[in-house]
KOLSE-420726 format. One record per residue (C-alpha): residue number from 1; x, y, z. Coordinates in Angstrom, 1 decimal. Layout:
<sites>
<site num="NUM" X="X" Y="Y" Z="Z"/>
...
</sites>
This chain:
<sites>
<site num="1" X="14.3" Y="-42.3" Z="48.8"/>
<site num="2" X="16.2" Y="-40.1" Z="46.4"/>
<site num="3" X="19.2" Y="-41.4" Z="44.5"/>
<site num="4" X="21.4" Y="-38.7" Z="46.1"/>
<site num="5" X="20.3" Y="-39.9" Z="49.5"/>
<site num="6" X="21.1" Y="-43.5" Z="48.7"/>
<site num="7" X="24.6" Y="-42.5" Z="47.4"/>
<site num="8" X="25.2" Y="-40.5" Z="50.6"/>
<site num="9" X="24.2" Y="-43.4" Z="52.8"/>
<site num="10" X="26.3" Y="-45.8" Z="50.7"/>
<site num="11" X="29.4" Y="-43.5" Z="51.1"/>
<site num="12" X="28.7" Y="-43.1" Z="54.8"/>
<site num="13" X="28.6" Y="-46.9" Z="55.3"/>
<site num="14" X="31.7" Y="-47.4" Z="53.3"/>
<site num="15" X="33.6" Y="-44.8" Z="55.3"/>
<site num="16" X="32.5" Y="-46.4" Z="58.6"/>
<site num="17" X="33.6" Y="-49.8" Z="57.4"/>
<site num="18" X="36.9" Y="-48.4" Z="56.2"/>
<site num="19" X="37.6" Y="-46.7" Z="59.5"/>
<site num="20" X="36.2" Y="-49.3" Z="61.9"/>
<site num="21" X="39.6" Y="-50.8" Z="62.9"/>
<site num="22" X="41.8" Y="-47.7" Z="63.0"/>
<site num="23" X="43.5" Y="-47.0" Z="66.3"/>
<site num="24" X="42.0" Y="-43.5" Z="66.6"/>
<site num="25" X="39.0" Y="-42.1" Z="64.8"/>
<site num="26" X="40.3" Y="-39.3" Z="62.6"/>
<site num="27" X="39.4" Y="-35.7" Z="63.2"/>
<site num="28" X="37.3" Y="-33.9" Z="60.5"/>
<site num="29" X="34.5" Y="-36.5" Z="60.2"/>
<site num="30" X="30.9" Y="-35.4" Z="60.3"/>
<site num="31" X="28.8" Y="-36.2" Z="63.3"/>
<site num="32" X="27.0" Y="-38.9" Z="61.3"/>
<site num="33" X="30.3" Y="-40.4" Z="60.2"/>
<site num="34" X="31.6" Y="-40.5" Z="63.8"/>
<site num="35" X="28.4" Y="-42.1" Z="65.0"/>
<site num="36" X="28.4" Y="-44.8" Z="62.4"/>
<site num="37" X="32.1" Y="-45.6" Z="62.8"/>
<site num="38" X="31.6" Y="-46.0" Z="66.6"/>
<site num="39" X="28.6" Y="-48.2" Z="66.0"/>
<site num="40" X="30.5" Y="-50.5" Z="63.6"/>
<site num="41" X="33.5" Y="-50.6" Z="66.0"/>
<site num="42" X="31.3" Y="-51.6" Z="68.9"/>
<site num="43" X="29.6" Y="-54.3" Z="66.8"/>
<site num="44" X="33.1" Y="-55.7" Z="65.8"/>
<site num="45" X="34.2" Y="-55.8" Z="69.4"/>
<site num="46" X="31.0" Y="-57.6" Z="70.4"/>
<site num="47" X="31.4" Y="-60.1" Z="67.6"/>
<site num="48" X="35.1" Y="-60.9" Z="68.5"/>
<site num="49" X="34.3" Y="-61.0" Z="72.2"/>
<site num="50" X="31.4" Y="-63.4" Z="71.6"/>
<site num="51" X="33.5" Y="-65.7" Z="69.4"/>
<site num="52" X="36.3" Y="-65.8" Z="72.0"/>
<site num="53" X="33.9" Y="-66.4" Z="74.8"/>
<site num="54" X="32.5" Y="-69.3" Z="72.9"/>
<site num="55" X="36.0" Y="-70.7" Z="72.4"/>
<site num="56" X="36.8" Y="-70.4" Z="76.1"/>
<site num="57" X="33.4" Y="-72.0" Z="77.0"/>
<site num="58" X="34.1" Y="-75.0" Z="74.8"/>
<site num="59" X="37.4" Y="-75.5" Z="76.5"/>
<site num="60" X="35.6" Y="-75.9" Z="79.8"/>
<site num="61" X="33.9" Y="-79.0" Z="78.4"/>
<site num="62" X="37.2" Y="-80.8" Z="78.8"/>
<site num="63" X="36.6" Y="-80.9" Z="82.6"/>
<site num="64" X="33.3" Y="-82.7" Z="82.0"/>
<site num="65" X="34.7" Y="-85.5" Z="79.9"/>
<site num="66" X="34.2" Y="-88.9" Z="81.6"/>
<site num="67" X="36.6" Y="-91.2" Z="79.8"/>
<site num="68" X="40.4" Y="-91.1" Z="79.8"/>
<site num="69" X="40.4" Y="-92.3" Z="76.2"/>
<site num="70" X="38.5" Y="-89.2" Z="75.1"/>
<site num="71" X="40.9" Y="-86.9" Z="76.9"/>
<site num="72" X="43.8" Y="-88.7" Z="75.3"/>
<site num="73" X="42.2" Y="-88.1" Z="71.9"/>
<site num="74" X="41.7" Y="-84.4" Z="72.7"/>
<site num="75" X="45.5" Y="-84.2" Z="73.5"/>
<site num="76" X="46.5" Y="-86.2" Z="70.4"/>
<site num="77" X="44.4" Y="-84.0" Z="68.1"/>
<site num="78" X="45.8" Y="-80.8" Z="69.7"/>
<site num="79" X="42.3" Y="-79.5" Z="70.3"/>
<site num="80" X="43.4" Y="-77.3" Z="73.1"/>
<site num="81" X="46.4" Y="-75.9" Z="71.2"/>
<site num="82" X="44.3" Y="-75.1" Z="68.1"/>
<site num="83" X="41.6" Y="-73.4" Z="70.2"/>
<site num="84" X="44.1" Y="-71.4" Z="72.2"/>
<site num="85" X="45.9" Y="-70.3" Z="69.0"/>
<site num="86" X="42.6" Y="-68.7" Z="67.9"/>
<site num="87" X="42.4" Y="-66.6" Z="71.0"/>
<site num="88" X="44.2" Y="-63.3" Z="71.9"/>
<site num="89" X="47.6" Y="-64.2" Z="73.3"/>
<site num="90" X="47.3" Y="-62.7" Z="76.8"/>
<site num="91" X="48.7" Y="-63.7" Z="80.1"/>
<site num="92" X="45.2" Y="-64.9" Z="81.2"/>
<site num="93" X="44.8" Y="-67.1" Z="78.1"/>
<site num="94" X="48.2" Y="-68.6" Z="78.8"/>
<site num="95" X="47.2" Y="-69.4" Z="82.4"/>
<site num="96" X="44.0" Y="-71.1" Z="81.0"/>
<site num="97" X="46.2" Y="-73.1" Z="78.6"/>
<site num="98" X="48.6" Y="-74.3" Z="81.3"/>
<site num="99" X="45.7" Y="-75.2" Z="83.6"/>
<site num="100" X="44.0" Y="-77.3" Z="81.0"/>
<site num="101" X="47.2" Y="-79.0" Z="79.9"/>
<site num="102" X="48.1" Y="-79.8" Z="83.5"/>
<site num="103" X="44.7" Y="-81.4" Z="83.9"/>
<site num="104" X="45.1" Y="-83.4" Z="80.6"/>
<site num="105" X="48.6" Y="-84.6" Z="81.6"/>
<site num="106" X="47.0" Y="-86.7" Z="84.4"/>
<site num="107" X="45.2" Y="-88.9" Z="81.9"/>
</sites>
């Protein structure tokens, strides 16, 4: 590959990373730039969604805990609060939080 091609690819990648989290992809980009920005944006959404899915999945383990002393430790260490704080603060997340905390309050 020619040095000019490598520099073009490098600049294209840097532009895509720079623009991946803007609200609206700006006009005036080349077709390649738009394609790469969209690709990076989709990858970022997938990464964030996957991390959040994992956090929510881990919270469901609370319902499989067999001993009250373990549930008490979960409450005392604020495991639920810390996990919820790392999630987007939506109405659905707040419902999950209240449901889990209601469950934990019984132990």
